[in-house]
All heavy atoms as a GROMACS GRO file, in nm:
protein
  572
    1ILE      N    1   4.655   0.289   0.893
    1ILE     CA    2   4.548   0.407   0.896
    1ILE      C    3   4.404   0.346   0.889
    1ILE      O    4   4.384   0.276   0.800
    1ILE     CB    5   4.576   0.509   0.789
    1ILE    CG1    6   4.718   0.563   0.809
    1ILE    CG2    7   4.459   0.604   0.785
    1ILE    CD1    8   4.758   0.659   0.695
    2LEU      N    9   4.332   0.376   0.976
    2LEU     CA   10   4.187   0.342   0.980
    2LEU      C   11   4.095   0.433   0.917
    2LEU      O   12   4.097   0.551   0.942
    2LEU     CB   13   4.136   0.316   1.129
    2LEU     CG   14   4.206   0.213   1.201
    2LEU    CD1   15   4.166   0.206   1.346
    2LEU    CD2   16   4.189   0.079   1.142
    3ALA      N   17   4.031   0.392   0.817
    3ALA     CA   18   3.930   0.475   0.740
    3ALA      C   19   3.790   0.440   0.780
    3ALA      O   20   3.769   0.327   0.828
    3ALA     CB   21   3.950   0.451   0.590
    4PRO      N   22   3.705   0.543   0.780
    4PRO     CA   23   3.568   0.518   0.813
    4PRO      C   24   3.495   0.409   0.730
    4PRO      O   25   3.541   0.404   0.605
    4PRO     CB   26   3.503   0.649   0.807
    4PRO     CG   27   3.579   0.737   0.714
    4PRO     CD   28   3.727   0.674   0.736
    5MET      N   29   3.414   0.344   0.767
    5MET     CA   30   3.336   0.242   0.687
    5MET      C   31   3.253   0.314   0.594
    5MET      O   32   3.176   0.407   0.633
    5MET     CB   33   3.255   0.148   0.794
    5MET     CG   34   3.331   0.059   0.889
    5MET     SD   35   3.369  -0.101   0.807
    5MET     CE   36   3.210  -0.166   0.766
    6PRO      N   37   3.238   0.263   0.464
    6PRO     CA   38   3.147   0.323   0.379
    6PRO      C   39   3.007   0.298   0.410
    6PRO      O   40   2.983   0.202   0.475
    6PRO     CB   41   3.191   0.262   0.251
    6PRO     CG   42   3.246   0.138   0.274
    6PRO     CD   43   3.322   0.158   0.408
    7ALA      N   44   2.909   0.384   0.375
    7ALA     CA   45   2.766   0.355   0.410
    7ALA      C   46   2.718   0.235   0.329
    7ALA      O   47   2.758   0.231   0.216
    7ALA     CB   48   2.686   0.486   0.380
    8PRO      N   49   2.634   0.163   0.400
    8PRO     CA   50   2.589   0.045   0.323
    8PRO      C   51   2.500   0.089   0.200
    8PRO      O   52   2.431   0.187   0.206
    8PRO     CB   53   2.507  -0.031   0.430
    8PRO     CG   54   2.492   0.051   0.546
    8PRO     CD   55   2.586   0.164   0.523
    9THR      N   56   2.496   0.025   0.085
    9THR     CA   57   2.428   0.056  -0.025
    9THR      C   58   2.316  -0.039  -0.067
    9THR      O   59   2.277  -0.044  -0.174
    9THR     CB   60   2.528   0.072  -0.150
    9THR    OG1   61   2.593  -0.059  -0.162
    9THR    CG2   62   2.632   0.174  -0.124
   10HIS      N   63   2.275  -0.129   0.024
   10HIS     CA   64   2.176  -0.224  -0.012
   10HIS      C   65   2.032  -0.164   0.020
   10HIS      O   66   2.013  -0.066   0.072
   10HIS     CB   67   2.196  -0.351   0.066
   10HIS     CG   68   2.196  -0.350   0.208
   10HIS    ND1   69   2.091  -0.328   0.289
   10HIS    CD2   70   2.319  -0.340   0.297
   10HIS    CE1   71   2.130  -0.326   0.420
   10HIS    NE2   72   2.267  -0.329   0.415
   11ASP      N   73   1.925  -0.238  -0.026
   11ASP     CA   74   1.795  -0.193  -0.020
   11ASP      C   75   1.736  -0.184   0.123
   11ASP      O   76   1.630  -0.128   0.139
   11ASP     CB   77   1.703  -0.288  -0.105
   11ASP     CG   78   1.704  -0.417  -0.060
   11ASP    OD1   79   1.801  -0.476  -0.010
   11ASP    OD2   80   1.607  -0.485  -0.100
   12GLU      N   81   1.804  -0.238   0.219
   12GLU     CA   82   1.744  -0.250   0.358
   12GLU      C   83   1.831  -0.168   0.462
   12GLU      O   84   1.839  -0.185   0.576
   12GLU     CB   85   1.743  -0.391   0.404
   12GLU     CG   86   1.625  -0.474   0.335
   12GLU     CD   87   1.628  -0.614   0.367
   12GLU    OE1   88   1.725  -0.664   0.415
   12GLU    OE2   89   1.528  -0.676   0.357
   13ALA      N   90   1.910  -0.083   0.399
   13ALA     CA   91   2.019  -0.009   0.481
   13ALA      C   92   1.944   0.093   0.582
   13ALA      O   93   2.008   0.107   0.688
   13ALA     CB   94   2.113   0.068   0.392
   14ASP      N   95   1.838   0.146   0.552
   14ASP     CA   96   1.763   0.244   0.636
   14ASP      C   97   1.653   0.187   0.721
   14ASP      O   98   1.576   0.258   0.775
   14ASP     CB   99   1.716   0.354   0.553
   14ASP     CG  100   1.619   0.315   0.452
   14ASP    OD1  101   1.617   0.189   0.413
   14ASP    OD2  102   1.543   0.398   0.388
   15ARG      N  103   1.641   0.053   0.731
   15ARG     CA  104   1.525  -0.013   0.791
   15ARG      C  105   1.565  -0.075   0.917
   15ARG      O  106   1.681  -0.120   0.939
   15ARG     CB  107   1.452  -0.115   0.715
   15ARG     CG  108   1.395  -0.052   0.586
   15ARG     CD  109   1.315  -0.153   0.496
   15ARG     NE  110   1.225  -0.225   0.572
   15ARG     CZ  111   1.176  -0.345   0.530
   15ARG    NH1  112   1.199  -0.394   0.416
   15ARG    NH2  113   1.065  -0.400   0.609
   16LEU      N  114   1.484  -0.082   1.021
   16LEU     CA  115   1.504  -0.152   1.151
   16LEU      C  116   1.417  -0.272   1.151
   16LEU      O  117   1.301  -0.268   1.100
   16LEU     CB  118   1.460  -0.059   1.266
   16LEU     CG  119   1.554   0.034   1.320
   16LEU    CD1  120   1.491   0.117   1.431
   16LEU    CD2  121   1.679  -0.036   1.371
   17PHE      N  122   1.467  -0.381   1.192
   17PHE     CA  123   1.411  -0.513   1.214
   17PHE      C  124   1.414  -0.543   1.363
   17PHE      O  125   1.504  -0.515   1.422
   17PHE     CB  126   1.472  -0.609   1.117
   17PHE     CG  127   1.470  -0.583   0.969
   17PHE    CD1  128   1.565  -0.514   0.917
   17PHE    CD2  129   1.345  -0.622   0.899
   17PHE    CE1  130   1.560  -0.486   0.775
   17PHE    CE2  131   1.339  -0.597   0.766
   17PHE     CZ  132   1.438  -0.519   0.709
   18VAL      N  133   1.318  -0.626   1.395
   18VAL     CA  134   1.320  -0.684   1.526
   18VAL      C  135   1.364  -0.838   1.525
   18VAL      O  136   1.316  -0.910   1.437
   18VAL     CB  137   1.188  -0.685   1.599
   18VAL    CG1  138   1.178  -0.757   1.732
   18VAL    CG2  139   1.128  -0.542   1.599
   19TYR      N  140   1.470  -0.874   1.596
   19TYR     CA  141   1.530  -1.010   1.594
   19TYR      C  142   1.556  -1.037   1.736
   19TYR      O  143   1.632  -0.963   1.804
   19TYR     CB  144   1.664  -0.996   1.510
   19TYR     CG  145   1.723  -1.133   1.516
   19TYR    CD1  146   1.680  -1.246   1.432
   19TYR    CD2  147   1.832  -1.155   1.587
   19TYR    CE1  148   1.742  -1.364   1.434
   19TYR    CE2  149   1.906  -1.291   1.593
   19TYR     CZ  150   1.852  -1.383   1.519
   19TYR     OH  151   1.913  -1.504   1.517
   20ARG      N  152   1.487  -1.142   1.776
   20ARG     CA  153   1.493  -1.189   1.910
   20ARG      C  154   1.474  -1.078   2.022
   20ARG      O  155   1.539  -1.066   2.113
   20ARG     CB  156   1.628  -1.263   1.938
   20ARG     CG  157   1.645  -1.391   1.863
   20ARG     CD  158   1.769  -1.455   1.888
   20ARG     NE  159   1.793  -1.586   1.808
   20ARG     CZ  160   1.877  -1.656   1.811
   20ARG    NH1  161   1.982  -1.631   1.895
   20ARG    NH2  162   1.884  -1.774   1.729
   21GLY      N  163   1.370  -0.996   1.986
   21GLY     CA  164   1.335  -0.892   2.083
   21GLY      C  165   1.418  -0.766   2.084
   21GLY      O  166   1.384  -0.680   2.168
   22GLN      N  167   1.510  -0.760   1.987
   22GLN     CA  168   1.601  -0.643   1.983
   22GLN      C  169   1.580  -0.582   1.849
   22GLN      O  170   1.566  -0.651   1.739
   22GLN     CB  171   1.743  -0.684   2.004
   22GLN     CG  172   1.771  -0.725   2.140
   22GLN     CD  173   1.928  -0.756   2.161
   22GLN    OE1  174   2.004  -0.747   2.072
   22GLN    NE2  175   1.966  -0.799   2.285
   23ASP      N  176   1.597  -0.437   1.832
   23ASP     CA  177   1.598  -0.377   1.707
   23ASP      C  178   1.732  -0.400   1.649
   23ASP      O  179   1.845  -0.365   1.714
   23ASP     CB  180   1.578  -0.222   1.725
   23ASP     CG  181   1.424  -0.196   1.764
   23ASP    OD1  182   1.348  -0.282   1.740
   23ASP    OD2  183   1.390  -0.091   1.822
   24VAL      N  184   1.738  -0.436   1.522
   24VAL     CA  185   1.871  -0.452   1.452
   24VAL      C  186   1.863  -0.388   1.311
   24VAL      O  187   1.754  -0.366   1.268
   24VAL     CB  188   1.906  -0.602   1.440
   24VAL    CG1  189   1.921  -0.675   1.569
   24VAL    CG2  190   1.797  -0.675   1.359
   25ARG      N  191   1.979  -0.360   1.260
   25ARG     CA  192   1.991  -0.319   1.123
   25ARG      C  193   2.066  -0.414   1.042
   25ARG      O  194   2.165  -0.477   1.093
   25ARG     CB  195   2.055  -0.177   1.117
   25ARG     CG  196   1.984  -0.058   1.189
   25ARG     CD  197   2.062   0.066   1.167
   25ARG     NE  198   2.002   0.184   1.230
   25ARG     CZ  199   1.891   0.242   1.187
   25ARG    NH1  200   1.839   0.215   1.073
   25ARG    NH2  201   1.853   0.344   1.256
   26VAL      N  202   2.044  -0.424   0.917
   26VAL     CA  203   2.122  -0.503   0.818
   26VAL      C  204   2.251  -0.428   0.784
   26VAL      O  205   2.246  -0.317   0.728
   26VAL     CB  206   2.038  -0.538   0.692
   26VAL    CG1  207   2.127  -0.619   0.597
   26VAL    CG2  208   1.908  -0.610   0.739
   27ARG      N  209   2.362  -0.483   0.819
   27ARG     CA  210   2.497  -0.423   0.791
   27ARG      C  211   2.536  -0.477   0.657
   27ARG      O  212   2.597  -0.395   0.574
   27ARG     CB  213   2.586  -0.448   0.895
   27ARG     CG  214   2.570  -0.375   1.025
   27ARG     CD  215   2.658  -0.408   1.129
   27ARG     NE  216   2.800  -0.381   1.078
   27ARG     CZ  217   2.900  -0.396   1.160
   27ARG    NH1  218   2.899  -0.446   1.280
   27ARG    NH2  219   3.027  -0.373   1.099
   28GLU      N  220   2.517  -0.600   0.637
   28GLU     CA  221   2.579  -0.664   0.502
   28GLU      C  222   2.491  -0.771   0.452
   28GLU      O  223   2.430  -0.845   0.548
   28GLU     CB  224   2.717  -0.716   0.552
   28GLU     CG  225   2.795  -0.775   0.417
   28GLU     CD  226   2.934  -0.835   0.467
   28GLU    OE1  227   2.975  -0.806   0.569
   28GLU    OE2  228   2.994  -0.893   0.379
   29LYS      N  229   2.465  -0.771   0.328
   29LYS     CA  230   2.386  -0.871   0.252
   29LYS      C  231   2.479  -0.969   0.188
   29LYS      O  232   2.571  -0.925   0.124
   29LYS     CB  233   2.277  -0.822   0.176
   29LYS     CG  234   2.173  -0.744   0.268
   29LYS     CD  235   2.066  -0.674   0.177
   29LYS     CE  236   1.966  -0.789   0.130
   29LYS     NZ  237   1.848  -0.721   0.066
   30VAL      N  238   2.451  -1.093   0.191
   30VAL     CA  239   2.535  -1.191   0.130
   30VAL      C  240   2.449  -1.268   0.013
   30VAL      O  241   2.335  -1.305   0.053
   30VAL     CB  242   2.582  -1.294   0.220
   30VAL    CG1  243   2.666  -1.407   0.153
   30VAL    CG2  244   2.675  -1.240   0.327
   31ARG      N  245   2.492  -1.282  -0.102
   31ARG     CA  246   2.423  -1.358  -0.204
   31ARG      C  247   2.482  -1.493  -0.228
   31ARG      O  248   2.610  -1.496  -0.240
   31ARG     CB  249   2.417  -1.283  -0.326
   31ARG     CG  250   2.337  -1.335  -0.441
   31ARG     CD  251   2.343  -1.241  -0.557
   31ARG     NE  252   2.259  -1.290  -0.661
   31ARG     CZ  253   2.220  -1.223  -0.760
   31ARG    NH1  254   2.240  -1.089  -0.775
   31ARG    NH2  255   2.128  -1.271  -0.846
   32VAL      N  256   2.403  -1.593  -0.226
   32VAL     CA  257   2.465  -1.732  -0.248
   32VAL      C  258   2.417  -1.776  -0.376
   32VAL      O  259   2.306  -1.786  -0.412
   32VAL     CB  260   2.427  -1.830  -0.126
   32VAL    CG1  261   2.472  -1.962  -0.149
   32VAL    CG2  262   2.461  -1.776   0.003
   33GLU      N  263   2.505  -1.819  -0.457
   33GLU     CA  264   2.479  -1.874  -0.593
   33GLU      C  265   2.540  -2.017  -0.598
   33GLU      O  266   2.653  -2.045  -0.544
   33GLU     CB  267   2.527  -1.775  -0.702
   33GLU     CG  268   2.462  -1.649  -0.706
   33GLU     CD  269   2.515  -1.562  -0.823
   33GLU    OE1  270   2.588  -1.616  -0.904
   33GLU    OE2  271   2.464  -1.440  -0.822
   34SER      N  272   2.476  -2.095  -0.679
   34SER     CA  273   2.534  -2.231  -0.697
   34SER      C  274   2.510  -2.285  -0.843
   34SER      O  275   2.399  -2.260  -0.899
   34SER     CB  276   2.466  -2.334  -0.596
   34SER     OG  277   2.502  -2.471  -0.622
   35GLN      N  278   2.597  -2.343  -0.900
   35GLN     CA  279   2.588  -2.412  -1.025
   35GLN      C  280   2.569  -2.560  -1.011
   35GLN      O  281   2.568  -2.634  -1.107
   35GLN     CB  282   2.716  -2.386  -1.113
   35GLN     CG  283   2.734  -2.239  -1.135
   35GLN     CD  284   2.634  -2.176  -1.220
   35GLN    OE1  285   2.565  -2.236  -1.307
   35GLN    NE2  286   2.592  -2.052  -1.179
   36ASP      N  287   2.550  -2.605  -0.892
   36ASP     CA  288   2.518  -2.736  -0.857
   36ASP      C  289   2.380  -2.785  -0.922
   36ASP      O  290   2.282  -2.740  -0.885
   36ASP     CB  291   2.523  -2.764  -0.715
   36ASP     CG  292   2.497  -2.911  -0.675
   36ASP    OD1  293   2.487  -2.997  -0.769
   36ASP    OD2  294   2.487  -2.939  -0.559
   37PRO      N  295   2.378  -2.869  -1.019
   37PRO     CA  296   2.250  -2.903  -1.094
   37PRO      C  297   2.151  -2.972  -0.990
   37PRO      O  298   2.037  -2.950  -1.003
   37PRO     CB  299   2.295  -3.012  -1.197
   37PRO     CG  300   2.441  -2.999  -1.210
   37PRO     CD  301   2.489  -2.939  -1.078
   38SER      N  302   2.198  -3.056  -0.901
   38SER     CA  303   2.117  -3.112  -0.804
   38SER      C  304   2.043  -3.005  -0.712
   38SER      O  305   1.918  -3.016  -0.696
   38SER     CB  306   2.191  -3.210  -0.714
   38SER     OG  307   2.249  -3.308  -0.790
   39LEU      N  308   2.107  -2.911  -0.671
   39LEU     CA  309   2.043  -2.806  -0.583
   39LEU      C  310   1.959  -2.714  -0.673
   39LEU      O  311   1.845  -2.684  -0.621
   39LEU     CB  312   2.166  -2.712  -0.533
   39LEU     CG  313   2.117  -2.608  -0.434
   39LEU    CD1  314   2.050  -2.679  -0.312
   39LEU    CD2  315   2.235  -2.536  -0.386
   40MET      N  316   1.988  -2.696  -0.802
   40MET     CA  317   1.890  -2.617  -0.889
   40MET      C  318   1.766  -2.704  -0.918
   40MET      O  319   1.657  -2.648  -0.915
   40MET     CB  320   1.964  -2.583  -1.010
   40MET     CG  321   2.078  -2.486  -1.002
   40MET     SD  322   2.179  -2.454  -1.136
   40MET     CE  323   2.064  -2.370  -1.241
   41ALA      N  324   1.784  -2.833  -0.918
   41ALA     CA  325   1.660  -2.926  -0.950
   41ALA      C  326   1.572  -2.922  -0.832
   41ALA      O  327   1.453  -2.917  -0.841
   41ALA     CB  328   1.705  -3.065  -0.988
   42VAL      N  329   1.642  -2.925  -0.715
   42VAL     CA  330   1.546  -2.931  -0.584
   42VAL      C  331   1.476  -2.796  -0.576
   42VAL      O  332   1.364  -2.802  -0.535
   42VAL     CB  333   1.639  -2.960  -0.471
   42VAL    CG1  334   1.571  -2.933  -0.330
   42VAL    CG2  335   1.698  -3.100  -0.467
   43GLY      N  336   1.539  -2.690  -0.608
   43GLY     CA  337   1.483  -2.557  -0.593
   43GLY      C  338   1.364  -2.553  -0.686
   43GLY      O  339   1.257  -2.489  -0.653
   44ALA      N  340   1.375  -2.596  -0.814
   44ALA     CA  341   1.260  -2.600  -0.920
   44ALA      C  342   1.160  -2.685  -0.863
   44ALA      O  343   1.037  -2.649  -0.881
   44ALA     CB  344   1.324  -2.641  -1.049
   45LYS      N  345   1.182  -2.799  -0.805
   45LYS     CA  346   1.082  -2.894  -0.750
   45LYS      C  347   1.002  -2.828  -0.643
   45LYS      O  348   0.886  -2.846  -0.642
   45LYS     CB  349   1.130  -3.034  -0.733
   45LYS     CG  350   1.183  -3.107  -0.838
   45LYS     CD  351   1.248  -3.240  -0.807
   45LYS     CE  352   1.288  -3.320  -0.929
   45LYS     NZ  353   1.361  -3.430  -0.897
   46LEU      N  354   1.071  -2.767  -0.546
   46LEU     CA  355   1.004  -2.704  -0.440
   46LEU      C  356   0.914  -2.597  -0.482
   46LEU      O  357   0.816  -2.570  -0.430
   46LEU     CB  358   1.115  -2.653  -0.341
   46LEU     CG  359   1.181  -2.754  -0.254
   46LEU    CD1  360   1.284  -2.704  -0.164
   46LEU    CD2  361   1.076  -2.835  -0.170
   47SER      N  362   0.962  -2.518  -0.580
   47SER     CA  363   0.889  -2.413  -0.632
   47SER      C  364   0.757  -2.465  -0.700
   47SER      O  365   0.644  -2.418  -0.675
   47SER     CB  366   0.962  -2.327  -0.738
   47SER     OG  367   0.880  -2.229  -0.794
   48ALA      N  368   0.769  -2.575  -0.764
   48ALA     CA  369   0.648  -2.637  -0.834
   48ALA      C  370   0.563  -2.688  -0.725
   48ALA      O  371   0.431  -2.669  -0.746
   48ALA     CB  372   0.691  -2.750  -0.924
   49VAL      N  373   0.598  -2.750  -0.632
   49VAL     CA  374   0.519  -2.798  -0.509
   49VAL      C  375   0.453  -2.680  -0.451
   49VAL      O  376   0.322  -2.688  -0.426
   49VAL     CB  377   0.599  -2.879  -0.416
   49VAL    CG1  378   0.516  -2.907  -0.283
   49VAL    CG2  379   0.647  -3.009  -0.470
   50GLY      N  380   0.520  -2.576  -0.436
   50GLY     CA  381   0.447  -2.455  -0.381
   50GLY      C  382   0.342  -2.402  -0.458
   50GLY      O  383   0.239  -2.369  -0.397
   51HIS      N  384   0.357  -2.393  -0.582
   51HIS     CA  385   0.258  -2.344  -0.673
   51HIS      C  386   0.125  -2.452  -0.672
   51HIS      O  387   0.022  -2.406  -0.664
   51HIS     CB  388   0.297  -2.342  -0.815
   51HIS     CG  389   0.391  -2.228  -0.836
   51HIS    ND1  390   0.350  -2.086  -0.815
   51HIS    CD2  391   0.522  -2.207  -0.860
   51HIS    CE1  392   0.448  -2.005  -0.839
   51HIS    NE2  393   0.559  -2.082  -0.859
   52ALA      N  394   0.162  -2.575  -0.666
   52ALA     CA  395   0.054  -2.680  -0.660
   52ALA      C  396  -0.029  -2.669  -0.535
   52ALA      O  397  -0.156  -2.669  -0.534
   52ALA     CB  398   0.114  -2.820  -0.674
   53VAL      N  399   0.041  -2.652  -0.416
   53VAL     CA  400  -0.033  -2.646  -0.293
   53VAL      C  401  -0.117  -2.521  -0.288
   53VAL      O  402  -0.229  -2.522  -0.239
   53VAL     CB  403   0.072  -2.652  -0.175
   53VAL    CG1  404   0.006  -2.607  -0.049
   53VAL    CG2  405   0.145  -2.770  -0.168
   54GLU      N  406  -0.062  -2.404  -0.340
   54GLU     CA  407  -0.145  -2.293  -0.354
   54GLU      C  408  -0.283  -2.314  -0.429
   54GLU      O  409  -0.380  -2.269  -0.390
   54GLU     CB  410  -0.061  -2.166  -0.398
   54GLU     CG  411  -0.140  -2.036  -0.411
   54GLU     CD  412  -0.190  -1.984  -0.276
   54GLU    OE1  413  -0.125  -2.014  -0.172
   54GLU    OE2  414  -0.278  -1.910  -0.280
   55GLY      N  415  -0.259  -2.376  -0.543
   55GLY     CA  416  -0.373  -2.404  -0.627
   55GLY      C  417  -0.474  -2.500  -0.549
   55GLY      O  418  -0.599  -2.480  -0.554
   56TRP      N  419  -0.429  -2.598  -0.475
   56TRP     CA  420  -0.518  -2.687  -0.401
   56TRP      C  421  -0.580  -2.603  -0.288
   56TRP      O  422  -0.705  -2.627  -0.263
   56TRP     CB  423  -0.438  -2.790  -0.341
   56TRP     CG  424  -0.371  -2.887  -0.436
   56TRP    CD1  425  -0.400  -2.912  -0.561
   56TRP    CD2  426  -0.248  -2.957  -0.413
   56TRP    NE1  427  -0.322  -2.997  -0.626
   56TRP    CE2  428  -0.217  -3.024  -0.526
   56TRP    CE3  429  -0.162  -2.979  -0.308
   56TRP    CZ2  430  -0.109  -3.114  -0.552
   56TRP    CZ3  431  -0.057  -3.061  -0.324
   56TRP    CH2  432  -0.038  -3.129  -0.449
   57ARG      N  433  -0.508  -2.509  -0.231
   57ARG     CA  434  -0.581  -2.426  -0.121
   57ARG      C  435  -0.692  -2.357  -0.180
   57ARG      O  436  -0.808  -2.340  -0.118
   57ARG     CB  437  -0.479  -2.322  -0.057
   57ARG     CG  438  -0.387  -2.416   0.028
   57ARG     CD  439  -0.289  -2.308   0.100
   57ARG     NE  440  -0.357  -2.216   0.188
   57ARG     CZ  441  -0.344  -2.090   0.194
   57ARG    NH1  442  -0.264  -2.029   0.111
   57ARG    NH2  443  -0.417  -2.017   0.287
   58VAL      N  444  -0.678  -2.287  -0.293
   58VAL     CA  445  -0.786  -2.213  -0.358
   58VAL      C  446  -0.894  -2.301  -0.398
   58VAL      O  447  -1.021  -2.266  -0.370
   58VAL     CB  448  -0.739  -2.136  -0.487
   58VAL    CG1  449  -0.838  -2.071  -0.560
   58VAL    CG2  450  -0.624  -2.029  -0.436
   59LYS      N  451  -0.871  -2.416  -0.456
   59LYS     CA  452  -0.976  -2.502  -0.492
   59LYS      C  453  -1.057  -2.550  -0.368
   59LYS      O  454  -1.179  -2.574  -0.380
   59LYS     CB  455  -0.920  -2.614  -0.576
   59LYS     CG  456  -0.872  -2.570  -0.710
   59LYS     CD  457  -0.803  -2.687  -0.786
   59LYS     CE  458  -0.745  -2.636  -0.914
   59LYS     NZ  459  -0.645  -2.726  -0.970
   60LEU      N  460  -0.975  -2.580  -0.265
   60LEU     CA  461  -1.060  -2.632  -0.139
   60LEU      C  462  -1.132  -2.513  -0.084
   60LEU      O  463  -1.246  -2.541  -0.040
   60LEU     CB  464  -0.951  -2.685  -0.039
   60LEU     CG  465  -1.011  -2.731   0.089
   60LEU    CD1  466  -1.097  -2.849   0.060
   60LEU    CD2  467  -0.890  -2.768   0.192
   61GLY      N  468  -1.084  -2.394  -0.095
   61GLY     CA  469  -1.169  -2.281  -0.046
   61GLY      C  470  -1.289  -2.262  -0.121
   61GLY      O  471  -1.394  -2.225  -0.065
   62ILE      N  472  -1.285  -2.293  -0.250
   62ILE     CA  473  -1.412  -2.275  -0.331
   62ILE      C  474  -1.503  -2.384  -0.302
   62ILE      O  475  -1.627  -2.355  -0.281
   62ILE     CB  476  -1.367  -2.298  -0.488
   62ILE    CG1  477  -1.293  -2.164  -0.535
   62ILE    CG2  478  -1.486  -2.304  -0.581
   62ILE    CD1  479  -1.232  -2.179  -0.669
   63VAL      N  480  -1.463  -2.507  -0.284
   63VAL     CA  481  -1.555  -2.616  -0.243
   63VAL      C  482  -1.605  -2.597  -0.102
   63VAL      O  483  -1.730  -2.617  -0.092
   63VAL     CB  484  -1.474  -2.758  -0.262
   63VAL    CG1  485  -1.562  -2.856  -0.185
   63VAL    CG2  486  -1.430  -2.789  -0.396
   64MET      N  487  -1.531  -2.549  -0.013
   64MET     CA  488  -1.582  -2.521   0.121
   64MET      C  489  -1.654  -2.391   0.138
   64MET      O  490  -1.725  -2.366   0.245
   64MET     CB  491  -1.461  -2.524   0.223
   64MET     CG  492  -1.384  -2.657   0.220
   64MET     SD  493  -1.486  -2.807   0.275
   64MET     CE  494  -1.499  -2.756   0.443
   65GLY      N  495  -1.645  -2.299   0.044
   65GLY     CA  496  -1.707  -2.172   0.052
   65GLY      C  497  -1.650  -2.091   0.159
   65GLY      O  498  -1.713  -2.014   0.238
   66GLU      N  499  -1.515  -2.089   0.169
   66GLU     CA  500  -1.444  -2.017   0.285
   66GLU      C  501  -1.356  -1.911   0.215
   66GLU      O  502  -1.320  -1.912   0.096
   66GLU     CB  503  -1.365  -2.107   0.363
   66GLU     CG  504  -1.452  -2.211   0.444
   66GLU     CD  505  -1.365  -2.311   0.521
   66GLU    OE1  506  -1.245  -2.297   0.519
   66GLU    OE2  507  -1.426  -2.386   0.598
   67GLU      N  508  -1.303  -1.833   0.300
   67GLU     CA  509  -1.202  -1.730   0.269
   67GLU      C  510  -1.072  -1.783   0.243
   67GLU      O  511  -1.027  -1.855   0.314
   67GLU     CB  512  -1.202  -1.616   0.379
   67GLU     CG  513  -1.120  -1.486   0.334
   67GLU     CD  514  -1.125  -1.397   0.450
   67GLU    OE1  515  -1.215  -1.402   0.540
   67GLU    OE2  516  -1.034  -1.316   0.454
   68VAL      N  517  -1.010  -1.744   0.128
   68VAL     CA  518  -0.876  -1.791   0.101
   68VAL      C  519  -0.785  -1.671   0.082
   68VAL      O  520  -0.805  -1.591  -0.021
   68VAL     CB  521  -0.878  -1.889  -0.028
   68VAL    CG1  522  -0.739  -1.927  -0.069
   68VAL    CG2  523  -0.961  -2.004  -0.010
   69ASP      N  524  -0.689  -1.658   0.160
   69ASP     CA  525  -0.588  -1.544   0.147
   69ASP      C  526  -0.659  -1.413   0.146
   69ASP      O  527  -0.626  -1.319   0.052
   69ASP     CB  528  -0.496  -1.572   0.030
   69ASP     CG  529  -0.404  -1.683   0.040
   69ASP    OD1  530  -0.378  -1.716   0.166
   69ASP    OD2  531  -0.359  -1.741  -0.057
   70GLY      N  532  -0.751  -1.389   0.230
   70GLY     CA  533  -0.820  -1.261   0.231
   70GLY      C  534  -0.931  -1.238   0.123
   70GLY      O  535  -0.996  -1.128   0.119
   71VAL      N  536  -0.949  -1.344   0.039
   71VAL     CA  537  -1.060  -1.322  -0.069
   71VAL      C  538  -1.170  -1.423  -0.039
   71VAL      O  539  -1.152  -1.532  -0.007
   71VAL     CB  540  -1.001  -1.358  -0.199
   71VAL    CG1  541  -1.106  -1.355  -0.319
   71VAL    CG2  542  -0.879  -1.258  -0.233
   72TRP      N  543  -1.294  -1.364  -0.017
   72TRP     CA  544  -1.402  -1.458   0.014
   72TRP      C  545  -1.454  -1.514  -0.120
   72TRP      O  546  -1.474  -1.449  -0.209
   72TRP     CB  547  -1.522  -1.370   0.080
   72TRP     CG  548  -1.632  -1.460   0.119
   72TRP    CD1  549  -1.755  -1.464   0.045
   72TRP    CD2  550  -1.645  -1.547   0.228
   72TRP    NE1  551  -1.832  -1.572   0.104
   72TRP    CE2  552  -1.769  -1.610   0.216
   72TRP    CE3  553  -1.551  -1.581   0.330
   72TRP    CZ2  554  -1.810  -1.700   0.321
   72TRP    CZ3  555  -1.600  -1.669   0.428
   72TRP    CH2  556  -1.726  -1.724   0.422
   73VAL      N  557  -1.459  -1.648  -0.102
   73VAL     CA  558  -1.503  -1.727  -0.233
   73VAL      C  559  -1.653  -1.785  -0.213
   73VAL      O  560  -1.678  -1.850  -0.107
   73VAL     CB  561  -1.414  -1.847  -0.256
   73VAL    CG1  562  -1.456  -1.929  -0.389
   73VAL    CG2  563  -1.265  -1.791  -0.279
   74GLU      N  564  -1.741  -1.742  -0.294
   74GLU     CA  565  -1.880  -1.804  -0.270
   74GLU      C  566  -1.914  -1.894  -0.380
   74GLU      O  567  -1.865  -1.900  -0.499
   74GLU     CB  568  -1.969  -1.688  -0.274
   74GLU     CG  569  -1.956  -1.606  -0.155
   74GLU     CD  570  -2.060  -1.504  -0.139
   74GLU    OE1  571  -2.180  -1.509  -0.196
   74GLU    OE2  572  -2.040  -1.383  -0.086
   0.00000   0.00000   0.00000
C-alpha cells in the first residue's frame, strides 16, 4: 500500500530557489556530523582564518579610507 509522502518539516520547505536556471524546492535536508578530530581541527582553523581576513579587510579599509561591507570608513 502506498501512502502519501508527509509534508516536509524543515525551515526551507515553503521557499523557491533558482538552481541552474530552474526554480527548485528543497525536499530533504541532510546534516553531516563528524567526530573526526582532524576534520574538526581543520574547521576551527578555517574559521580562525576567516575572522583574521575579515579583520584585515576592515583595517585596510580604514587605512585606504574606503567603504568596507557597506560601511564608509573615514
